Every structure is written in C-alpha cells, then in structure tokens.
C-alpha positions in Angstrom: 0.0 0.0 0.0 1.4 3.4 -1.1 0.4 6.5 0.7 1.0 10.1 -0.4 0.1 13.2 1.6 -0.6 16.6 0.0 -0.9 19.8 2.0 -3.9 21.9 1.2 -5.1 25.3 2.4 -5.2 25.8 6.2 -5.5 22.6 8.1 -6.7 20.5 5.2 -4.7 17.5 4.0 -5.2 15.2 1.0 -4.3 11.5 1.3 -3.9 9.4 -1.8 -3.8 5.6 -1.2 -2.7 3.2 -4.0 -3.3 -0.6 -3.7 -1.4 -2.8 -6.1 -2.1 -6.4 -5.2 -3.3 -9.5 -6.9 -6.3 -9.5 -4.6 -7.6 -6.3 -6.2 -7.8 -8.0 -9.6 -9.1 -11.2 -8.2 -11.9 -9.6 -6.2 -13.0 -7.6 -9.3 -13.1 -10.8 -11.3 -14.9 -12.7 -8.5 -17.5 -9.9 -8.3 -18.2 -9.9 -12.0 -18.4 -13.7 -12.1 -20.9 -13.8 -9.2 -23.1 -11.4 -11.2 -22.6 -13.5 -14.4 -24.0 -16.6 -12.7 -27.3 -14.9 -11.9 -27.7 -12.1 -14.4 -30.5 -12.3 -16.9 -29.3 -10.5 -20.1 -31.6 -10.3 -23.1 -30.5 -12.7 -25.8 -28.7 -15.0 -23.4 -29.7 -17.8 -21.1 -29.3 -17.2 -17.4 -25.6 -17.3 -16.4 -24.4 -17.6 -20.1 -23.9 -13.9 -20.9 -20.2 -13.2 -21.9 -18.1 -11.6 -19.2 -17.3 -8.5 -21.3 -21.1 -7.7 -21.4 -21.4 -8.2 -17.6 -18.5 -5.8 -17.1 -19.9 -3.2 -19.5 -23.3 -3.3 -17.8 -22.3 -3.6 -14.1 -18.9 -1.9 -14.1 -20.1 1.3 -12.2 -22.1 -0.7 -9.5 -19.3 -3.2 -9.0 -16.5 -0.6 -8.7 -18.6 1.5 -6.4 -19.3 -1.3 -4.0 -15.9 -2.9 -4.1 -14.2 0.5 -3.9 -16.1 1.3 -0.7 -15.0 -2.1 0.7 -11.3 -1.4 -0.1 -11.6 2.1 1.5 -13.2 0.8 4.6 -10.5 -1.9 4.9 -7.5 0.3 4.3 -8.2 3.9 5.4 -7.4 3.5 9.1 -4.1 1.8 8.3 -3.3 4.5 5.7 -3.9 7.2 8.2 -1.6 5.4 10.8 1.1 5.0 8.1 0.9 8.7 7.3 0.7 9.6 11.0 -2.4 11.8 10.5 -5.5 12.1 12.7 -8.6 13.7 11.1 -10.5 16.1 13.4 -13.8 15.7 11.7 -15.4 14.4 8.5 -13.3 12.6 5.9 -14.3 13.5 2.3 -13.9 11.0 -0.5 -12.8 13.0 -3.5 -12.2 10.3 -6.1 -11.4 6.6 -6.7 -10.4 4.5 -9.7 -9.7 0.9 -10.6 -7.1 -0.1 -13.2 -8.1 -3.7 -14.0 -5.1 -4.3 -16.3 -2.6 -3.4 -13.5 -4.8 -4.9 -10.8 -4.7 -1.6 -8.8 -7.1 0.6 -6.9 -6.4 4.2 -6.0 -8.5 6.7 -4.0 -8.0 10.2 -2.6 -9.6 11.6 0.6 -9.3 15.0 2.2 -9.8 16.1 5.8 -8.6 18.6 8.4 -6.0 17.7 11.0 -5.5 19.2 14.5 -3.6 22.5 14.6 -0.1 22.5 16.0 0.7 24.9 18.8 2.8 25.0 22.0 1.0 24.6 25.3 1.7 27.2 28.0 2.7 25.8 31.4 -0.2 26.3 33.8 2.0 27.9 36.5 3.1 30.6 34.1 -0.5 31.6 33.3 -1.8 34.7 35.2 -5.5 35.2 35.3 -7.0 38.5 36.4 -10.4 38.1 38.1 -12.7 40.8 39.4 -13.0 40.8 43.2 -16.5 39.6 44.1 -17.8 39.8 47.6 -21.1 39.7 49.4 -22.9 43.1 50.0 -26.2 43.7 51.7 -27.5 45.6 48.7 -27.3 42.3 46.7 -30.1 41.0 48.9 -32.2 44.1 48.2 -31.6 43.6 44.5 -32.7 39.9 44.7 -35.9 40.9 46.6 -36.6 43.4 43.8 -36.1 40.7 41.2 -38.6 38.5 43.1 -41.1 41.3 42.9 -40.5 41.6 39.1 -40.8 37.9 38.7 -44.2 37.9 40.4 -45.4 41.0 38.8 -48.7 41.1 36.8 -49.7 42.9 33.6 -52.3 45.6 33.8 -53.8 47.2 30.6 -52.8 50.7 29.9 -55.2 53.5 29.1 -56.0 53.7 25.4 -54.2 57.1 24.9 -51.0 55.9 26.7 -48.2 55.2 24.2 -46.1 52.0 24.2 -42.6 52.2 25.7 -39.8 49.8 26.5 -40.8 47.2 29.1 -44.5 47.2 28.1 -46.2 44.0 26.9 -47.7 44.4 23.5 -50.4 42.2 22.0 -49.9 42.5 18.2 -51.8 41.4 15.2 -49.5 41.1 12.2 -50.0 40.5 8.6 -47.1 39.3 6.3 -47.5 39.6 2.6 -44.9 37.6 0.6 -43.9 39.5 -2.5 -42.3 36.5 -4.1 -45.5 34.3 -3.9 -48.0 36.4 -5.7 -49.0 38.4 -2.6 -49.6 35.3 -0.4 -50.6 36.6 3.0 -50.2 35.2 6.5 -52.1 36.7 9.4 -51.2 35.9 13.0 -51.2 37.3 16.6 -48.3 37.4 19.1 -47.3 39.0 22.4 -43.9 40.6 23.0 -42.2 42.7 25.6 -40.9 45.9 23.8 -37.2 46.4 24.1 -36.2 42.8 24.6 -34.9 42.5 21.0 -37.4 39.7 20.0 -38.7 41.6 17.0 -36.7 42.9 14.0 -35.0 46.2 15.0 -37.0 48.2 12.5 -40.3 46.8 14.0 -39.1 47.5 17.6 -38.3 51.1 16.7 -41.5 51.7 14.8 -43.7 50.4 17.6 -42.3 52.7 20.3 -44.8 55.5 21.0 -47.7 53.7 19.3 -51.1 53.5 20.9 -53.8 50.9 20.9 -55.4 50.6 17.5 -52.5 52.2 15.6 -50.7 50.4 12.8 -47.1 50.1 11.5 -46.2 49.2 7.9 -42.8 47.8 7.1 -42.3 47.4 3.4 -39.9 45.3 1.2 -38.0 43.6 4.0 -35.6 40.7 3.1 -36.6 37.2 4.1 -33.8 34.7 4.9 -33.7 30.9 5.3 -31.6 29.1 8.0 -28.4 29.3 6.0 -28.7 33.1 5.7 -29.6 33.1 2.0 -32.2 35.6 1.0 -35.3 33.8 -0.2 -37.8 36.6 -0.8 -39.1 40.0 0.2 -42.1 40.7 2.4 -44.3 43.5 3.6 -45.3 43.4 7.3 -48.3 45.3 8.7 -48.5 45.3 12.5 -51.5 46.5 14.5 -51.3 47.2 18.3 -54.3 45.4 19.9 -53.3 45.8 23.6 -50.6 47.5 25.6 -50.0 46.3 29.2 -47.7 47.7 31.9 -46.0 45.7 34.6 -47.2 46.1 38.2 -45.0 45.0 41.0 -46.4 43.5 44.3 -45.7 45.2 47.6 -42.8 43.7 49.6 -44.6 42.6 52.8 -45.6 39.6 54.9 -48.5 38.8 52.5 -46.0 38.7 49.5 -43.7 36.4 51.5 -46.5 34.0 52.3 -47.4 33.8 48.7 -43.9 32.6 48.0 -44.1 29.9 50.8 -42.5 31.7 53.7 -43.9 32.5 57.1 -43.0 36.1 57.1 -41.1 38.8 55.3 -38.2 38.4 57.8 -37.9 34.7 56.9 -37.9 35.6 53.2 -35.1 38.1 53.7 -33.0 35.6 55.8 -33.4 32.8 53.2 -32.7 35.3 50.4 -29.5 36.4 52.1 -28.3 32.7 52.3 -29.1 32.1 48.7 -27.2 35.3 47.6 -24.1 34.3 49.6 -24.1 30.9 47.8 -24.6 32.7 44.5 -21.7 34.9 45.2 -19.4 31.9 45.8 -20.7 30.3 42.6 -20.2 33.5 40.6 -16.6 33.8 41.9 -15.9 30.3 40.6 -17.6 30.9 37.3 -15.8 34.2 36.8 -12.5 32.4 37.3 -13.3 29.7 34.8 -14.6 32.2 32.2 -11.5 34.5 32.6 -9.2 31.4 32.5 -10.9 30.3 29.3 -10.5 33.8 27.8 -6.8 33.7 28.8 -6.2 30.3 27.3 -7.7 31.5 24.0 -5.5 34.6 24.1 -2.3 32.7 24.9 -2.7 30.0 22.3 -3.0 31.3 18.8 -3.9 28.9 16.0 -6.6 28.5 13.3 -9.7 26.5 14.2 -10.6 23.6 11.8 -13.2 25.0 9.5 -15.2 21.8 9.4 -15.7 21.9 13.2 -16.5 25.6 13.2 -19.2 25.1 10.5 -20.7 22.3 12.5 -20.6 24.3 15.8 -22.1 27.4 14.1 -25.0 25.3 12.8 -25.7 24.0 16.3 -25.5 27.5 17.8 -27.8 28.9 15.1 -30.4 26.2 15.5 -30.4 26.6 19.3 -30.9 30.4 19.0 -33.7 30.0 16.5 -35.4 27.5 18.9 -35.1 30.0 21.7 -36.6 32.7 19.6 -39.4 30.3 18.5 -40.1 29.7 22.2 -40.7 33.4 22.5 -43.2 33.2 19.7 -41.0 34.6 17.0 -41.4 33.0 13.6 -37.9 31.9 12.4 -38.9 32.8 8.8 -38.7 36.5 9.8 -35.4 36.4 11.6 -32.4 37.9 9.9 -30.5 34.5 9.9 -27.6 35.9 7.9 -26.9 38.6 10.4 -27.4 36.1 13.3 -24.9 33.7 11.8 -22.4 36.4 11.4 -22.8 37.4 15.1 -22.4 33.7 16.2 -19.4 32.8 14.0 -16.7 34.2 16.4 -18.5 32.3 19.3 -18.4 29.1 17.3 -14.7 29.6 16.5 -13.8 30.2 20.1 -15.8 27.2 21.3 -13.9 25.0 18.9 -10.5 26.4 19.8 -11.1 26.1 23.5 -12.1 22.5 23.2 -8.9 21.8 21.3 -6.8 23.5 24.0 -8.5 21.7 26.8 -8.1 18.4 25.1 -4.4 19.0 24.9 -4.2 20.0 28.5 -6.3 16.9 29.5 -3.8 14.7 27.8 -0.9 16.6 29.3 -2.3 16.4 32.8 -3.7 12.9 32.5 -7.2 13.9 33.3 -9.7 11.1 33.6 -13.5 11.3 34.3 -15.0 9.1 37.0 -18.4 7.5 36.8 -19.6 9.9 39.5 -18.4 13.0 37.6 -20.1 11.7 34.4 -23.4 11.3 36.4 -23.1 14.9 37.5 -22.6 16.0 33.9 -25.9 14.2 33.0 -27.6 15.8 35.9 -26.6 19.2 34.7 -27.7 18.5 31.2 -31.0 17.1 32.5 -31.6 20.3 34.5 -30.8 22.5 31.5 -33.2 20.5 29.2 -36.0 20.2 31.8 -35.8 16.4 31.7 -35.0 13.6 34.2 -31.5 12.2 34.3 -32.8 8.9 32.9 -34.6 10.6 30.0 -31.5 12.6 29.0 -29.3 9.6 29.2 -31.7 7.6 27.0 -31.9 10.5 24.5 -28.1 10.9 24.2 -27.6 7.1 24.0 -30.2 6.9 21.1 -28.5 9.8 19.3 -25.0 8.4 19.8 -23.8 11.4 21.9 -22.5 9.5 24.9 -18.9 10.1 23.9 -19.6 13.8 23.5 -20.9 14.0 27.1 -17.8 12.2 28.3 -15.5 14.6 26.4 -17.3 17.7 27.8 -17.1 16.3 31.3 -13.3 15.7 30.8 -12.9 19.3 29.5 -14.8 20.8 32.4 -12.7 18.9 34.8 -9.5 20.0 33.0 -10.6 23.6 33.2 -11.2 23.3 36.9 -7.9 21.6 37.5 -6.1 24.3 35.5 -7.9 26.9 37.7 -6.1 25.5 40.7 -2.7 25.6 39.0 -2.7 29.1 37.4 -1.7 32.3 39.2 -4.8 34.1 40.3 -4.8 37.9 40.6 -7.9 39.6 42.1 -8.6 43.1 40.7 -10.6 45.7 42.5 -13.3 48.0 41.0 -10.8 50.8 40.2 -8.5 48.3 38.4 -11.4 46.9 36.5 -12.2 50.4 35.1 -8.5 50.9 34.1 -8.5 47.4 32.5 -11.6 48.3 30.4 -10.1 51.7 29.4 -6.9 50.1 28.2 
C-alpha cells in the first residue's frame, strides 16, 4: 500500500492511497463472475452472458461497492502510516480501478489538529474581578422577586407603548415572491427585549392601541442566511400592558411559601451568599478560558467551526421560537455572522482543553459523568434517565464524556494558574486600556 500526503489550504490534507495487489484484480473478477451466474441479459440464457457484457453493464455498480470495501479496509491503516489524525469528517474526492494493472487508487481529504505549544499552567496569570457579598445584593434579589411575580395591567387607550411594556400584536405578512400570499397571526412581545426585528421595535415605540405600523420590502432569509424573498409586514397594536410590582410585605412572603417577610429576607441572604461563591468560581473559569484563547493562537478547523455554528444557530432559532418569533422572519444571515466568532472560540477552547487533559492525564470518574448528565437534564428540563436515553439513542454519549473531561480539566487548571484579584478601580482601568 502506497500513501501520499498533500498539504492543502489551512489545516486540510489530501491523502492518496494506492493498492497494487493480486487481490484487487481477483476480487474484481470474482464480483463480475458472481453477477454473471445470476444475471438475466436479453439474448442469453441465465448465467451464459459473456463476461465483457457483464463488465460493461455492471462496471459502475461493482466498482462503487468494491471501492467502498477497499476504502473501509485500508483507510485506518493508511492514516496510521501517514501519521495523520482527522479532526472531523473525511471527504472522498475520487477513486479509480485499473483492471489491467490490478490496482485501486483513492483520494480523501480532511482537516488535521492545529499545531501549537501549550503554555505551562503555573506561568499563566488570570485576572479576576473581586466579588464579595454586599447587603444591597439582597435588596436587588428581593426586587427581582417582585418583578418575577409582577402582573400585567392594561394601559389607558391614549397611553403610548414604551420599553418594558407587553404588546399584543396582530401582524399580517405579505410575501412579494409568492403572488402576494398573506399570513395573518397574533403574538405577544415585551418591547425592548430584541425579540422583533430592529425596525419593528423602533416603529412600535410610542404607538397607541389601534394604531398600525407598515414595514415594506423587508428581506426574508432561510436558516443558511440566504435571501429567499421579500415581504411587507403590517403590525396592529391590539393591547398595551404595563408591569405592576407587588408590595414587599408579609403577604407577599407568604405567597412565596415563607412564614414572614423576615424569613424571606433571611433565606434570600443565604441564597445570595451561595450565588456569590458560585459566581466567583464561574468568573475564574470564564476568565481562564479567555486567557487560554489569548495565549494559544492557532486557526480553528473550518469543518468543526461550521458544525458548531450550525448547532448555535439552530439553538438560537429554537429559543426565539419559544418566545413566539417565527424563524422565517429572523435575519439569519446577520445572526450567523454574530455567532461565528463564538463558534470559532468554542472549537479552539475544546482543542486547547483536550491537549491539557492529555498533558495532565485527566480522567473522568463515573460519579463525575453522572453529575454531567444531571446538569444536562436540568438545562433541558428532563429527568437524568430521560437525558441519558436521549443521548444514547443519538449516539452522543462520547460527546458527554468529552465535555465532562474538558470541564474537569478547566477546573484543574484553575487550581494551577496564578490568580490575581482586581478591585473595582483596576477593572475600570483594564476596560479603558
């Protein structure tokens, strides 16, 4: 088996594999003869058609099947021989048989891991904002509880809409590319949360109940960001509601399951202190991740970035749909552009953490893996058993294991790096610089 490697743009490599062996010719002959025995060709009795006719008729099918068999049998060994490890999909570019020579050649392309030097953990300095418990944090949390338990009260008819108001809207979308096809629906949004298109948000500010907004000739994109048409959107304000906060008293505390306002304040203080400790840990991990990306400069494999971007984009569209936003009217192209740097950094960070995990010999225990599933279950609103079954059916168990290993690696690095706490004044100087 001969193996040749060709460097392509970026991290891409092309691998050409040539097989020159008697078995190639023999297996081709055997395949044709098996077909010859059962083939029914017009003008010949079953099994009596000449071999040259069989080859002419079934050449493409035989070479396709046998070629795939040879590739499956030899690709892994060829990669080992070339000392290459693909990071993602392997693309088959071409293959060909030479029956006279008894040879088979194929070429595949793929991306390989980037090469870079790992920084020693003890040489890494991570600046983290100093976070400490303050009584006003309890007051802020209590205020948040009031907002969470607020109710919506209709505004007077002559009161205009402003940011923070809940708007009940009736909208009509006319598709210019489909002979004026019209869709009429109703939705509710909180103005200022960025759920609607920016031009719609701006146009609705100051509008009153019964008033309309017309947005003409807006581009319509599909999930890949490609423009697929133009639309006119007419929006009518049916209702405007303002948020009303409940009073902070014993009655409010009892509605939340506490005996008194005093008990609510005490429990809230305990929760805030726990949150502060959790925030300190998360800030350290986030800053460490940023520092790792800054210290290790290398290109991210495009195949992995494209895959990550697709996942992020679909997740964001699902989130918007949960808010009642029709994905057809989202500027997907703009959204994809915003998410691309996030996708690239996600991929680069995983590569860095995988290298550190190997360097530090990080292994994941069964208990840690269970915690990872518990966290995923909580995020998805499912039981641990349900999420495990879902990931098992989708073949994502290894992904969960890898993520758990990376999380553990990041936490282990956090204990090894040099931590520098910066005060409020230093934070301002850091931002200014």
